[in-house]
N, C-alpha and C positions, 0 to 999 in steps of 0.2 A: 626479757630476761627474768630469771627467778629472783624474787626478793625486791624487785623494783616496785615503787609505788605507782599506781595508775596515774596517768596524766590528768591533772585537774585543770579544767578550763573555766575561767571566771569571766562572765559576760558583764558588760556595763550595766549599771542599775537601770538605765533607760530601757533596756531590752525587756525587763519585767513588766513594763507598762504597755507593751505592744499587744494589740488584739489581732486575732486572725482576720484576714480579709474575708468578707462574706459576700460572695457574688450574688447577682440577681437570680431570681428563680428561673428555672428552665421554661422555655416556651410551652412545652407540653403540660407542665404543672399549671401554668396560668390558664391555658385552654380548658383544662379539666375543671379547675376551681370555678371559673366564670361561665362555663358552657359555651366557649367560643370555638369557632372553626378556623379562624385566622388571627394570628398575633404577629405584629412586627416589633421586634425588640431593637431599641435604639441605644441601649446601654452597652457597655463593654466594647465600644468601638465596632459594633457589628453593622453590617451594611445590608439593608433589605433588597438591594438591587443586584447583589452578587458582584463578581469580579468583572471589570471592564475587559472587552475584547483585546484592547491594546496591552493591558497588563498580562493577559494570558499569552499573547504572542511574544511579549518580551521575556516572560519566564520560560517559554519553550525554546527560545534561541540559545545557542551555545554562549557560555560566559567564561570569563577569566576567573574562575573560582579559586585558583591557586594563589591569587594575589590578594593580600589583605586590603579591605576597603579603606578608602581615603577618609580618615576621621575628621578632616577639615572640610570635607564635602565641597571641594574646590569647584567642580563643574556645575553642580546645582546651585552653589552659593553665588557664582557669577550670574547665572541665568535668573535667579530670584532677585538678586540685587538690581539687575537691569530692568526686570519686569516691574518691580515695586519702586524703582528710582530711588533707592537708598544705597548707602555705602555697604560694601561687603562686610565691613567690621561691625555693622549694626545687626547682623543676623546671627542667630544661635541655632545650630543643628545638633541633634542627638539621635541615638538609636531608640526612638520612641519617646513618648511624653515622660516616662519614668526617668530616663537619663537627663532630660532637660530639667525636670524638677530637682533632681539630685544636684546638677550643676548650680542651679539657682540657690538651693539651700546651702550648699558648700560655700558659695561666693558671698551670700548675703546674711546668713544667720550664724550667730556665734554667741559666746558667753555674754550675757547682759542684753540680748535682744529678745523681743517677743514677736510672736506671729499671731495673726488673727485670720480666721477662716470661717466660711459659712458652715452651717450645719450640714448641708448637702455639698460635699466637695469630693474631689478625687482622692480616694483612700490613701494613695501613696504620699501625698503632701503631709498628712499627719504622721505617717510612719517615718519619713525623713526627719521631721521636726523632733519626734521622740528619740530617734537614734542619736541625734545631736544633743539630747537632754535639754531641749529648749522649751520654753513656756509658750 
């Protein structure tokens, strides 16, 4: 509408401290720099062996994609619990390590807490810590 002020969005101060994620260099760049013909990259959850045949078969089979996934992961929770011989309530599942780290940060870090991490760590841990404005 005419005369309306533009919407101003103010972010938390901790957002100003975030740095962009810097992924590892591409395999081709490493090959070129060091004159290599083969490089196996183990960072970024990459798998040098490719997808298992069982996974390929599973992905090719019809699924019930119209149903929202079970956030509690009941079926796999029961199987892992039995395999590890631990209680189902001792297991934490998430949509990848990012979500698990987010759960842990939300549950354990707050005002007045500090976190310690190694120099080489999963980038997202530091991001979650900073978003919560923690030290």
